[in-house]
C-alpha positions in Angstrom: 84.4 -27.3 -15.2 86.3 -25.7 -12.3 85.5 -22.2 -11.0 88.2 -20.1 -9.5 87.5 -16.5 -8.3 89.8 -14.1 -6.4 88.7 -11.0 -4.6 90.3 -8.3 -2.5 88.9 -5.4 -0.4 89.6 -2.3 -2.6 88.2 0.4 -0.3 85.7 1.3 2.4 83.1 4.1 2.1 81.5 4.4 5.5 79.9 0.9 6.0 80.1 0.0 2.3 82.9 -2.2 1.1 84.1 -2.1 -2.5 85.8 -5.3 -3.7 88.0 -5.9 -6.7 87.4 -9.4 -8.2 88.1 -11.6 -11.2 88.9 -15.1 -12.4 92.1 -16.6 -11.0 93.6 -16.4 -14.5 92.7 -12.6 -14.8 93.7 -9.5 -13.0 91.2 -8.2 -10.4 89.6 -5.8 -12.9 86.0 -6.1 -11.7 84.5 -4.1 -8.9 81.4 -4.6 -6.7 80.0 -2.9 -3.7 78.4 -4.4 -0.5 76.7 -3.0 2.6 76.5 -6.0 4.8 75.6 -4.1 8.0 72.3 -3.0 6.3 71.7 -6.5 5.1 72.3 -8.2 8.5 70.3 -5.5 10.4 67.3 -6.0 8.1 67.4 -2.5 6.6 67.9 -4.4 3.3 65.2 -7.1 3.3 66.5 -10.7 2.9 64.3 -11.2 -0.2 66.0 -8.3 -2.1 67.3 -9.0 -5.6 71.0 -10.0 -5.6 71.7 -7.2 -8.1 70.7 -4.7 -5.3 72.7 -6.6 -2.6 75.8 -7.1 -4.7 76.1 -3.9 -6.8 78.5 -4.6 -9.6 80.3 -1.3 -10.5 82.4 -2.9 -13.2 82.1 -6.5 -14.2 85.2 -8.6 -14.6 86.1 -9.7 -18.1 84.5 -13.2 -17.8 81.4 -12.0 -15.9 80.2 -9.3 -18.4 76.6 -10.4 -19.0 75.9 -11.7 -15.5 77.3 -11.3 -12.0 77.6 -14.9 -11.0 81.3 -14.5 -10.0 80.6 -11.4 -7.9 77.8 -13.3 -6.2 80.1 -16.3 -5.5 82.6 -13.9 -3.9 79.8 -12.3 -1.9 78.9 -15.7 -0.4 82.4 -16.1 1.1 82.5 -12.5 2.3 79.0 -12.7 3.8 79.8 -15.9 5.8 82.9 -14.3 7.2 81.1 -11.0 8.1 78.3 -12.9 9.9 80.9 -14.6 12.1 83.5 -11.9 12.6 81.5 -8.7 11.9 84.4 -7.5 9.7 84.8 -7.5 6.0 87.2 -10.2 4.6 90.3 -8.5 3.3 90.9 -11.0 0.5 90.1 -14.5 -0.5 88.9 -16.8 -3.2 86.1 -19.2 -4.2 87.1 -22.5 -5.7 84.7 -25.2 -6.9 
């Protein structure tokens, strides 16, 4: 089964980024928050539960019970942030 997730930077609150996300067949109705500066600096320990790192504000329709899709989007955003030190404006995860 293929996975297709889209995400887009919704707003910035200080160093925190809020992303809209959803399946490629849905609107971007889900929202999650990240603070990658705290994660990379070690202020948030690397063994912190993913639900604390990727704080889902509103799950997308197909991610109601879990946050797998938000976590997949996080992985792409995190890789970009480590290299560029900027939040990714938009993107997708396809597998």
